C-alpha positions as CSV (number, residue, x, y, z in Angstrom):
1,M,-3.7,-6.7,79.4
2,Q,-6.1,-9.3,77.9
3,R,-8.6,-7.0,76.1
4,R,-11.9,-8.2,74.9
5,L,-12.1,-9.4,71.3
6,S,-14.9,-7.7,69.5
7,W,-14.2,-7.8,65.8
8,C,-17.3,-9.9,65.1
9,L,-19.5,-7.3,66.8
10,A,-17.8,-4.6,64.8
11,V,-18.1,-6.5,61.6
12,F,-21.8,-7.5,62.0
13,G,-23.0,-4.5,64.1
14,T,-26.1,-6.2,65.4
15,A,-27.3,-8.1,68.4
16,S,-29.2,-10.7,66.4
17,L,-27.4,-13.9,65.5
18,G,-29.9,-14.5,62.7
19,I,-29.0,-11.2,61.1
20,A,-25.3,-11.9,61.6
21,L,-25.6,-15.2,59.9
22,F,-27.5,-13.6,57.0
23,I,-24.7,-11.1,56.6
24,V,-22.1,-13.9,56.6
25,V,-24.0,-15.6,53.8
26,A,-25.4,-12.6,51.9
27,S,-22.5,-10.1,52.0
28,N,-20.4,-9.7,48.9
29,T,-17.7,-8.1,50.9
30,P,-14.3,-9.7,50.4
31,P,-13.0,-11.8,53.3
32,L,-11.1,-10.0,56.0
33,V,-8.1,-12.3,55.7
34,Q,-6.0,-11.4,52.6
35,A,-3.0,-13.0,50.9
36,A,-0.1,-13.2,53.3
37,S,2.2,-11.7,50.8
38,Q,0.1,-8.5,50.5
39,S,0.0,-5.6,52.8
40,S,-3.3,-4.9,54.7
41,P,-4.7,-2.1,56.7
42,G,-3.1,-2.5,60.1
43,F,-4.3,-1.7,63.6
44,S,-3.7,2.0,63.1
45,G,-5.3,2.1,59.6
46,K,-1.9,2.2,57.9
47,E,-0.6,-0.5,55.5
48,T,1.2,-3.2,57.4
49,P,2.8,-6.4,56.1
50,A,1.0,-9.6,57.1
51,D,2.9,-12.2,59.1
52,D,4.0,-14.8,56.5
53,L,4.7,-17.3,59.3
54,Q,1.0,-17.2,60.4
55,R,-0.2,-20.5,59.0
56,S,-3.9,-19.8,59.5
57,S,-3.5,-16.7,57.3
58,R,-1.8,-18.8,54.6
59,I,-4.6,-21.3,54.8
60,D,-7.3,-18.6,54.6
61,S,-5.7,-17.1,51.5
62,Y,-5.0,-20.5,49.8
63,Q,-1.2,-20.0,50.1
64,L,-0.3,-23.1,52.1
65,L,1.6,-24.7,49.1
66,A,2.7,-21.5,47.4
67,K,2.0,-17.8,47.2
68,E,1.0,-17.8,43.5
69,G,0.9,-19.8,40.3
70,A,-0.1,-23.4,39.6
71,A,1.0,-24.6,43.1
72,R,-1.4,-22.2,44.7
73,G,-4.0,-23.3,42.1
74,E,-3.7,-26.8,43.5
75,N,-4.5,-25.5,46.9
76,L,-7.6,-23.7,45.5
77,Y,-8.6,-26.9,43.6
78,K,-8.5,-28.9,46.8
79,N,-10.7,-26.5,48.7
80,K,-13.1,-25.4,45.9
81,C,-13.2,-28.1,43.2
82,W,-12.1,-31.5,44.4
83,V,-15.3,-32.3,46.3
84,C,-17.1,-32.6,42.9
85,H,-14.4,-33.1,40.4
86,H,-12.5,-36.3,41.2
87,Q,-12.0,-39.8,39.8
88,Y,-14.8,-41.3,42.0
89,Q,-17.5,-38.8,41.1
90,K,-20.1,-39.8,38.5
91,D,-22.1,-36.5,38.1
92,A,-19.2,-34.1,37.6
93,P,-16.3,-34.7,35.2
94,D,-12.8,-35.5,36.4
95,L,-10.7,-32.5,35.3
96,K,-7.5,-34.5,34.6
97,D,-6.2,-33.7,31.1
98,L,-9.0,-31.0,30.7
99,Y,-7.0,-29.1,28.1
100,Q,-6.7,-32.2,25.9
101,R,-10.4,-32.4,25.3
102,Q,-12.5,-31.1,22.4
103,G,-14.8,-28.9,24.6
104,L,-16.2,-28.2,28.0
105,M,-18.8,-30.7,29.2
106,L,-21.4,-28.1,30.2
107,S,-21.2,-25.6,27.4
108,G,-19.5,-27.4,24.6
109,E,-17.2,-24.4,24.1
110,P,-13.5,-25.0,23.1
111,V,-11.2,-25.5,26.0
112,N,-8.9,-22.5,26.6
113,D,-8.0,-20.1,29.4
114,A,-10.9,-17.7,28.6
115,T,-13.6,-20.3,28.5
116,V,-12.4,-22.2,31.6
117,S,-12.2,-19.0,33.6
118,A,-15.7,-18.0,32.5
119,Q,-17.0,-21.4,33.5
120,I,-15.5,-21.1,37.0
121,K,-16.9,-17.6,37.4
122,N,-20.3,-18.2,36.0
123,G,-21.0,-21.8,36.9
124,G,-23.8,-23.6,35.3
125,P,-26.4,-26.5,35.7
126,G,-25.3,-28.3,38.9
127,M,-22.2,-26.1,39.3
128,P,-22.1,-23.0,41.6
129,S,-20.7,-19.7,40.4
130,F,-17.4,-18.7,42.0
131,R,-17.5,-15.1,40.8
132,T,-17.9,-13.6,44.3
133,T,-15.8,-16.1,46.2
134,L,-12.7,-16.2,44.0
135,S,-10.8,-13.2,42.8
136,D,-9.4,-12.8,39.3
137,K,-6.0,-13.8,40.7
138,D,-7.5,-16.9,42.3
139,V,-9.1,-17.9,39.1
140,A,-5.9,-17.3,37.1
141,D,-3.9,-19.5,39.6
142,L,-6.6,-22.2,39.4
143,V,-6.6,-22.2,35.6
144,S,-2.8,-22.4,35.6
145,Y,-3.0,-25.6,37.6
146,L,-5.7,-27.1,35.4
147,R,-3.7,-26.3,32.3
148,G,-0.5,-27.8,33.7
149,G,0.5,-31.4,33.6
150,T,0.1,-32.0,37.4
151,C,-3.7,-31.8,37.6
152,C,-5.4,-33.4,39.3
153,R,-5.0,-33.9,43.0
154,E,-5.6,-37.3,44.5
155,E,-6.4,-37.5,48.1
156,S,-4.7,-40.9,48.4
157,N,-1.5,-39.2,47.3
158,P,-1.6,-35.6,48.6
159,P,1.3,-33.1,47.9
160,V,4.1,-32.9,50.3
161,N,3.7,-30.0,52.8
162,P,6.5,-27.6,51.8
163,W,6.7,-26.3,55.3
164,Y,7.8,-29.6,56.7
165,R,11.5,-30.2,56.2
166,A,12.3,-32.5,59.1
167,A,12.6,-35.6,56.9
168,T,15.3,-34.0,54.7
169,Q,17.0,-31.7,57.2
170,K,17.7,-33.6,60.4
171,W,17.6,-31.4,63.5
172,P,16.8,-32.9,66.8
173,V,14.8,-30.0,68.2
174,Q,14.4,-30.5,71.9
175,S,15.1,-32.7,74.9
176,G,13.1,-32.7,78.2
177,L,10.8,-29.9,79.3
178,S,13.3,-27.2,80.5
179,G,16.9,-26.2,80.5
180,G,16.8,-24.2,77.3
181,A,16.7,-20.5,76.3
182,R,14.7,-18.3,78.7
183,G,13.5,-14.7,78.9
184,V,10.8,-12.3,79.8
185,V,7.9,-10.7,78.0
186,R,7.0,-7.2,79.1
187,T,5.5,-3.9,78.0
188,A,7.6,-0.8,77.4
189,S,6.4,0.5,80.8
190,G,7.8,-2.6,82.5
191,E,4.5,-4.5,83.1
192,L,5.1,-8.2,82.9
193,V,2.7,-10.1,80.6
194,E,1.2,-13.5,81.5
195,G,0.0,-16.2,79.1
196,V,1.8,-15.0,76.0
197,A,2.9,-17.7,73.5
198,V,6.6,-17.5,72.6
199,Q,7.9,-19.7,69.7
200,F,11.1,-20.9,68.3
201,I,11.3,-22.1,64.6
202,A,14.2,-24.4,63.9
203,P,16.0,-24.6,60.6
204,N,13.9,-27.7,59.6
205,N,10.7,-25.6,60.3
206,V,9.7,-27.5,63.4
207,R,8.1,-25.1,65.9
208,T,8.4,-25.2,69.7
209,T,6.0,-23.0,71.7
210,V,6.0,-22.1,75.4
211,Y,3.9,-19.6,77.4
212,T,4.8,-16.9,79.9
213,N,4.0,-17.5,83.6
214,D,2.4,-15.0,86.0
215,K,5.8,-13.2,86.2
216,G,6.1,-12.8,82.4
217,A,8.9,-15.4,82.3
218,F,9.2,-18.3,79.8
219,E,11.7,-21.2,79.4
220,F,12.2,-23.4,76.4
221,P,13.3,-27.1,76.6
222,A,16.9,-27.8,76.0
223,M,17.4,-27.5,72.2
224,Q,20.1,-28.2,69.7
225,A,22.6,-25.4,69.5
226,G,22.0,-23.3,66.3
227,T,20.1,-20.4,64.8
228,Y,16.4,-20.0,65.3
229,T,13.6,-17.6,64.5
230,L,11.9,-16.2,67.6
231,R,8.4,-14.9,67.3
232,L,5.1,-14.4,69.1
233,P,2.7,-16.6,67.1
234,T,-0.6,-15.2,68.5
235,P,0.2,-11.7,69.8
236,R,-3.5,-10.5,69.4
237,E,-3.5,-7.3,71.5
238,F,0.1,-6.6,70.7
239,Q,1.9,-5.7,67.5
240,L,3.6,-8.5,65.5
241,Y,7.0,-9.5,67.0
242,R,9.6,-11.5,65.1
243,R,13.4,-11.8,65.3
244,D,15.4,-14.0,62.9
245,G,18.9,-15.4,63.4
246,I,18.7,-15.9,67.1
247,R,21.7,-18.0,68.2
248,I,20.9,-20.6,70.9
249,D,23.4,-22.6,72.8
250,G,22.2,-24.2,76.1
251,P,20.3,-22.1,78.6
252,T,20.8,-18.8,76.7
253,R,19.4,-15.7,78.3
254,L,17.4,-13.8,75.7
255,E,16.9,-10.1,75.6
256,D,13.5,-9.0,77.0
257,I,10.7,-9.2,74.5
258,V,9.1,-5.8,74.7
259,V,5.6,-5.8,73.3
260,E,3.7,-2.9,71.9
261,S,-0.1,-2.8,72.4
262,V,-2.4,-2.3,69.4
263,P,-4.7,0.7,69.6
264,A,-8.1,-0.3,70.9
265,S,-11.0,0.5,68.6
266,A,-13.2,1.5,71.4
267,A,-12.8,1.3,75.2
268,E,-11.6,-2.2,76.1
269,T,-12.1,-3.8,72.7
270,L,-9.7,-4.8,70.0
271,P,-10.1,-3.6,66.4
272,P,-11.6,-6.0,63.8
273,A,-8.4,-6.4,61.9
274,R,-7.2,-9.2,59.7
275,E,-4.2,-9.8,61.9
276,I,-6.4,-10.6,64.8
277,E,-8.9,-12.6,62.9
278,S,-6.2,-15.0,61.6
279,Q,-5.2,-15.7,65.2
280,L,-8.6,-16.7,66.6
281,S,-9.7,-20.2,67.3
282,G,-13.1,-21.5,66.3
283,D,-14.4,-21.2,69.9
284,E,-13.2,-17.5,70.0
285,L,-15.0,-16.8,66.7
286,L,-18.2,-18.2,68.2
287,W,-17.7,-16.3,71.5
288,N,-17.5,-13.0,69.6
289,L,-20.7,-13.5,67.6
290,P,-23.6,-11.4,68.8
291,G,-26.7,-13.2,70.2
292,T,-27.7,-15.2,73.2
293,A,-26.1,-18.4,74.5
294,K,-29.2,-20.3,73.2
295,E,-28.8,-18.9,69.7
296,K,-25.1,-19.7,69.7
297,D,-25.8,-23.3,70.8
298,A,-28.3,-23.7,68.0
299,F,-25.6,-22.4,65.6
300,R,-23.1,-24.8,67.1
301,K,-25.4,-27.8,66.7
302,S,-26.6,-27.0,63.3
303,C,-23.5,-25.7,61.5
304,G,-20.5,-25.7,63.7
305,S,-18.3,-28.2,65.6
306,T,-21.1,-30.8,65.8
307,G,-22.5,-29.9,62.4
308,C,-20.7,-30.0,59.1
309,H,-18.2,-27.2,59.2
310,S,-15.6,-25.4,61.3
311,Y,-16.5,-21.9,62.5
312,Q,-13.6,-20.6,60.4
313,Q,-15.0,-22.0,57.2
314,I,-18.4,-20.4,57.9
315,L,-17.3,-17.0,59.1
316,K,-14.3,-16.4,56.8
317,N,-16.2,-17.0,53.6
318,R,-18.4,-14.4,51.8
319,Y,-21.1,-15.1,49.2
320,D,-23.5,-13.0,47.1
């Protein structure tokens, strides 16, 4: 059932790693991963809702703190602005209290939403243009953050992760390695599926993940009795699967998880869909690039894990 991932080949359409990298840098095509709150073309070409519990998708769309507004703007600021605009930088201004100033440093224009948005989009001397890397909505959320009284982020005092509620909502999640809920993952035709991740999310948002064995069976550790969300966090070749409000009390026997395969784009390959891209690790992204092992090793040493950036940062950004 493990079908070959080929979305990079489908996206780049070339056997040359050099050309593939050029397309990554030179294309003005929007990133494959879109906002988690939006619908996106699914495996069948129809509009399907994104999985709002997929954290990598939330990270890619700058929605880790919030889906919109100033809080999302803070997420954008951290990823796009903070590296130059912070209290320790000498060459770029700290943007704290930006809207209290007489004018913008680079242009001298009065500070308002229109001029700040234009500065972000157009850039200037020593400042890159973000016109092709940030959407109008991205810029609006970023401006909302800069205009508000909470700007600007300090790395010594980062914002609290809203997904983590264990400190305020006590919930001892697990005990030991077995003795909890159990079940089976299978296809509609009855084929048992090995190596599939199965996840429980507790009321305090702590996640516990186990994997199916060669008989398609899985077993969770003994967990506190209560209501959980059951999902497949990385279904890849299967459709998204999620069930809320699952009551667990001891070694509960769960209903079989029946998975539905996604339509293959060609032969044994998976379609280059956003849902799949958001589930890939850095090594899987590298494995899917066209090119020889020698070319990939040069990419790895120059840019990737032993270079400056993660593969996700390189391959999920688009520039003009």
